[in-house]
N, C-alpha and C positions, 0 to 999 in steps of 0.2 A: 282575659275573660272566662267564666263560661261559658260553655259551648253552647248552654239555650240563649244566652245574651247575643253570643257574637252570632246564630242564627238566627234572631229576633232582630240585629242589628244588618246583617245582609240582607232580610226577607224588608225590610221596612225603608233601606236603602233601592233594592229593584225596582220593589212598588212605588217609588216617589221615583225615579229617573224612567219607568218604562211599564209602569200600571197602565196608563189611561192604552197602552197601544196590547201589553200583554194580559192583562188584566191580574187573575190568581198566578197564573204563569211565572210571572215575572218574581213575585214573595216567592211563590219557590224553588225557582232560579236562587234566587239571592238565597234562601237560608241555608242552601246544599254549599252555596259557593262561598258565604260567610264560614262556615266550619273546617273549611279548607285547609289552611296556612294551620291549625291542629294538629292534624292527623302526623305531624312528626313526634309525635307524642308515640306514634308504635312502633317508629326505630329503636333499637336499643345496642350502645354503642359500647357494650359490655362493660359498662366501669360505673358507680351511681355518678362521677360528677361529673365523668361528660354528657352523662345522660340529662343530669337537669342543668347541664351551662348549655350546651348545644340544644334543646328547646329553646323555641321562638328566633330562632338564627334562621338559614336559611332558606326555611319556609314562609317566613314575616321577612322578607330582604325585600325592600320599597323595590327594588332592582330586580328581581326576581319576580314579585305579583307583578309591577308593572308591563316587562317581558312578558310573560303567560299571558295576562288584558289581550294585551294587544295580539296575541296569535290566536286567541274562540272568539275576539272581535273580526279579524281577518276570516274566520272561520265564518263566524255566520253571516256575515256580511255576502259572500259568495255561498253559503248554502242550504242555511235558514229560508225555513218556507216565507218567513213575511221580507217578503224583497223591499216593504218601501219604508224598511227601520236601515238608516245610514249606518256607514264606515264610522263614524265619530259618537252617533248614538251609540252604536254596541259597544266602543270605546270605552263611553264614560261608562254605560251601564258596568261593564267587569273592571274598570277600573275600579270605580269607587265603594263595589264591594270590598275588592281584592285588598282594600288598601286600607277604606276603616280598619279592620280585624288588628291589623298589625299598632295601626294610630290608638285606638282606645287600648290594647295591653300595651304600653310607652306610658299609658297615665295610669299606671298600676304600678306595686315596688316590683315587681324580678327583676325586672329590664327586659329590651325584646332589643335585639340587633337588625335595626333600621335598615343600615349599611351595609350588612353583609352581601359581598365578600372582604371588604375595607377591614382593618385590624384598629375599627374602634367598641370600645368596652359597651357592652349592651344602654340605653337609655332607659331612664325612668323616671317618668315626673308623674311622682305617686300624689294622688287626688281623688281614689276611687279604689275600695275594695276590691278582690277578687271577684266577690257577690256581694251583688250591691241591687237589692229586690226595686228599692226606691228609681235605680235607674232601668231595670230590665222592663220593671210591668205596664208602662206610658206604650213600650214599643210592645210589647202582644198586646194590651189592649186594643191598639192600633192596627195591628193586624187583623186580628178576630171582626171589628167595626168592619174594613178594609171588605175583606172578604164576604161579611151580608149584605154588607148595603151595597155591594160595586165599585164603591167608588173607592179603588186602590188606591189613587194616586195621592189622593188629596189625605186619605189615612194618615197614608203613612210619613206628609208630611208635616202632618201633626206632631205624630208621635214621634218623629225625627228632633223638630223644633224643640219640645217639650225636651226630650233627652240632652239635648243642648244646653238646654238653661238649666239645668241637672250639673251639670259638667262646668258649667261658669259658676252656679252657685257653690261645688264643690273646690274650685280655683280661690276663688272669694274667701272661704272659709280657712282655708289651708294660709292664707294670706294673713287674716285676721289673727288667728294664730300663732305664723313666726314673730308678729312685732309683740305680742303680747309675753311671749319666750326669750324675746331678745333682752330684756333689762333680767329676766332670773339670769342669763350665760351672760349676761356683763360683771354683775356682784360675782356667781363665782370664777370667773376671768377666764373664761372657756368660749370668748368669741370666735374665734379660729380654731375650734374643734367640731373634727365633724360631727355636721348632724342630719339625721334623718326624720324627716317630718312627714306621716303617714296616717287616713283615718283606718278607726279602731272596727273591727268585721260589722260587715253589713248596716253603713252610716256613711254618714260624712259631717257629723254632730259632734263627736269625741275626737279626738286625734291624737296621736301616740310622738315620740318625742324619742330618738334615742341619741345619745353623745356620748363619741368616745371622747376618754382621754387616757391615756397609755395604759397602766394597766387596770383602770375602773372602767365603767363605764354605765353611766345614767339613762335612765326611764322617766319619763312624766305624761300624765294625761290629761289630757286640756279639751274643754267641752266649748262652745261658744255659748253655754247658758253658764259660764260658771264668776261672770261678771264682771268684778276688779282685779278678785281675788290672782295674787301674782302665783304662776307654776312652781310645785316643786320639782324639784329634782332628788332623783331618789339612788343610791349608787350600791353597782353591784363590780363582782369581781369578774375580771378576762385570761385569769392567770398569762401574764404576757411572757412571760419568760420562758411560754411554750411555742411562742410565736413562729421564731425562728427556727428550730426545727420541724413543726408540722408546716411551714411553707417553703421547706427546701429544696421536697423534688417538688418536679414541672406537674403535676396535679394537685400540689398545693398552692402555685402559681396560678394554676388554670382558676384553683376559685377563689381566690384573690380578684383576680380578673375580674370574676364575676360579683361578689360580692363589696369589694371593697375592705376597709378595714374592720367594718361592720363583721366579726368573729372574736367568736369565743371560746377557749381550748381549754379543753380534759384530758384525764385520763379513766382508762379500765382495762377490768380483765374482760377477754374477749378468746373465746377459744384456748384460756393457759394463755396468752399471751399480751405483757400493757402493752396495750395498746392506745395512741393519743389517737384523739377525737377531737374535729371545730363543727359548728355548732353556726349554722348562718344566722346571726337574730334579727336582721331586717325583717323576714316573713313569721306569719305565724301573728301570736301574742305570747309577750312576756311569759312564761313558765309554758306556753304551748307551742317551741317548735321544731318545725315539722324536719327541718333537712338537717341529719347529724353526720359526717363524713367521716370515715375513719384515713390514714392519711399516715403513720408511721406505727413501728412495734419495738419494743425493747430489746436487742439482739448486744449481744458480746458488752455491754455498759453503754450502746447509746441508740438515737434513734432513724433507724431503716427506713428510709420513703417506701412507701407501697407501691408496690406496681400494680391494683387492681383496687382502687375507691371500694367500700363497700355502705353504704345508707342504714346509719342506725336509726330504728324507728324509737318513736314515743310512744308509751302505753299510754299517758295520757290524753282524755277526748274534752272534748266543750260539752258541758251537761246545762240543762232549762235552768236551774240556780244559777250558772257563772252568766248564760245570756241575759236574765234576769237584772244580773246585779251590773255588767254593761251596759243595759238599757238603763237605769236608773241613772248611772255617772253620764251619759250621752246626755241625758235631761236635765243635771248640774247639780246636782248629789252628792257631793264630794267625798263624804263617807261611805260610799256606796263601795267605793271599788278605789285604791292600794293601785299604783304599775305592777308593781312587786309581789300582789299579795298570793299570786299561785308560782313566783319562782322559789325552787328547791332553796333551803336554809345554806346549802355550803353554797352557793355564790351570793348572799348578803356581805355586804363591807360591816355592818353589824346585825349581832345573831337574834336583834329584839323584831318584832313589826315595827312597820315604817310608820309614822302618821304623815298622811301625807294629805 
């Protein structure tokens, strides 16, 4: 999640636990600690794939954060002026603030290494987009009310309750979308195919389904307001013939550990060399995929894995007209937006615009 949301969550948790005793100080401490795990973005591992896959790593580990919370609790119980706060209360304060950060992150698509240093893939149960104002605003409003009314604990607990209800609504919406999509997958004989269902930007009303099927992948948009209409699958190319060459090196293996099968492949000339590029199609939105990585170059009639990957930036950005179409589609207007509307023509299985 974005830094504002994580700071608001940490502040609300801090106020809910020690707001009655520390007042606004609990909010300030919670806000600072709530953003602490994301300081790992300042680390440069010298490689684009490493920078992406190491983010939400050790700094988001439940083991590391619980240990840090225990250390902070012991120090505060020993040296803090508020001697009436017990070690157990300090431990709950620091642990809940720090641990809720990665747990919330794990509800997004990116993936969070909750069990680092164990060799386990990132955890992702995507029910919320990385920026969702409908989740964040109740927390911010509660913090403002708590600061000005001096009823810090009550306001923070109310804000947390509303935000938790929103997450439950998101989980319910995803379950609804899964049930709607199941008949479509069955008709296409894709019941066993890898499927990723996630919310579209800034809401939980419109959901995006991505289905992998060998050299093709399918995109679909499904709104909770679509009534009884069955979702449509829009086929796109993956260029799977390049997959073995792309994933042959250690960087390719690391990338697929991070993304699973949700990659597509292409070649471009970069600095005079034919370069093999992999795109993480999970993140962003169809046509707006921000994570593209160089994996190999064509040398002496073969693909040679690069020693250091580079990120290939996309020049396309979101515009208000795009967001307006997204909002209309979220409201159930099927004609407002297809999943593949912003996909470049070379990725289409058919050259014409799809009917969704």
